[in-house]
C-alpha positions in Angstrom: -2.2 19.7 9.7 -2.5 15.9 9.5 -2.4 15.9 5.7 1.1 17.4 5.9 2.4 14.3 7.7 0.7 12.0 5.3 2.2 13.9 2.3 5.7 13.7 3.8 5.3 10.0 4.5 4.0 9.3 1.0 6.8 11.3 -0.6 9.3 9.4 1.6 7.9 6.1 0.5 8.1 7.1 -3.1 11.7 8.3 -2.6 12.7 5.0 -1.0 11.0 3.0 -3.7 12.7 5.0 -6.4 16.1 4.7 -4.7 15.6 0.9 -4.4 14.7 0.7 -8.1 17.8 2.7 -9.1 20.1 0.5 -6.9 18.5 -2.7 -8.4 19.0 -1.4 -12.0 22.5 -0.3 -11.2 23.5 -3.7 -9.8 21.8 -5.7 -12.4 23.5 -3.7 -15.2 26.8 -4.3 -13.4 26.1 -8.0 -13.3 25.4 -8.0 -17.1 28.7 -6.1 -17.7 30.7 -8.6 -15.7 
């Protein structure tokens, strides 16, 4: 069942990356507004 752990880790990395992108876009758009 090693592939299950790899899949979870890969999904977690994608999730973290997407969250970071969302935060960066949110803050940069806020900077533009102000």
